[in-house]
N, C-alpha and C positions, 0 to 999 in steps of 0.2 A: 557485561564485559566492562561497562566506564562505570558500575557505579551505582551507576540509578536502575531503576524496574521498567523492566520490559513488558511488554506484552505482546503475544502474537494472535494474530484476527487474518483466519480465512478469509475469503472475498472469492466472489466469484468471478470470472476471467471477464464477464457481460459488463460486471462494474466498473472494473479498474476500466475497460474500456472507455464503456460514456459516462463514470465521475455517478455519484450520488450522494446518500446520506445512510448511515447505517448507525446500527445499536452495540457499543461495546460495553461492558461489567467494568469501572475502574478502581477503584477503593472509594473513591467519593462516591459509589456509586451508578446505577448506567449514566452514560450519557453518547446522546448522537454525536457524531464524526463526520466530517464531510468528506468522501473521497475522491478527488478530482479526478477527471479523464485523462487516460493516459496514464495511471500510478503503476511502476514497472514491481514485476515479482521481487521480494526480498529488499523493497522502499521501503525506508521506514519515515513514520510520521509524530512532528512532536506535540506532545498536549503540556502548555502550557501550566505548571499548578496541580496536577493532578495526579504527581507522584506520590510516594515514601516524604514524611516529613522528613525537614532537613535536620542534620544533628548540630545544636548549638556546642559553640569554640569560645571558649574564652576569650580568643580576640576577636571572634565575629559577628559580624551587623546583624546576624541570622535572627530572625524572631521565633519564638518550639510553631508555630502556627504556620511560617511558611513550605511548602514544599518544593518537594525537587520536579521536573517535566517528567509525564507519564513518554517512555521511545515504544510506539506500537511499527509493531514490525509484522511487515505485509504481506503476505502468504497467498499466493491462489490456492484456492480448490479446485480439486479433481472434480465435476458434475459430472454424477449418475448415468443423469433422464432425463433431456430433456422430449418435448412432446415436436411428431409430426412436422409440426407447421414452423417452430422455430430453428428446427435443423434444419429445411428450405430458405430460411429467412438468410439462418447463420451463412448455407451456402451458396447465397447468394452474395453476400457479405467476404466470405474467400474469394471468388473469381473472381471480382472487381479488385481487392483489394490484392490478385496478381499481374494484372494491369496497374499496378503502383506505381510511376515513377520514382518519388521518393522510396520505397521495398529496391524498382532495381538499381538503382544507384549506389542503395548502402550493400544492394550484393555484388555489385560489379569494385565496390573498392575493399571492401572484404577477400574477392578470388583477388584481387592484386595484389594486396599484402600478405596472403599465405602463398602466393606464387614465385615471391618476388625472392 
């Protein structure tokens, strides 16, 4: 879409929430990449110099060994199984978030905009 190499990385929503490291196959081999806590579904991560070789132009200062960035498009996977213990813990977190002031304030603002 923008001339750069894009790669789709499907991650568990829990990794997106808490953050951590995951492995990605790039044109230069496997690389560990950091997923920041709160990474949104559909977001992009730019990995400098891990894309394709830049095309050398006569007027360009690009060397044949310079590479573009690799753009990693994050999408959430749809987990099909969590253990009962994990489900119980997630239920506790969900119940706690129902009383989250930030979520409540956001919901109120969205409702105001919709009803205007």
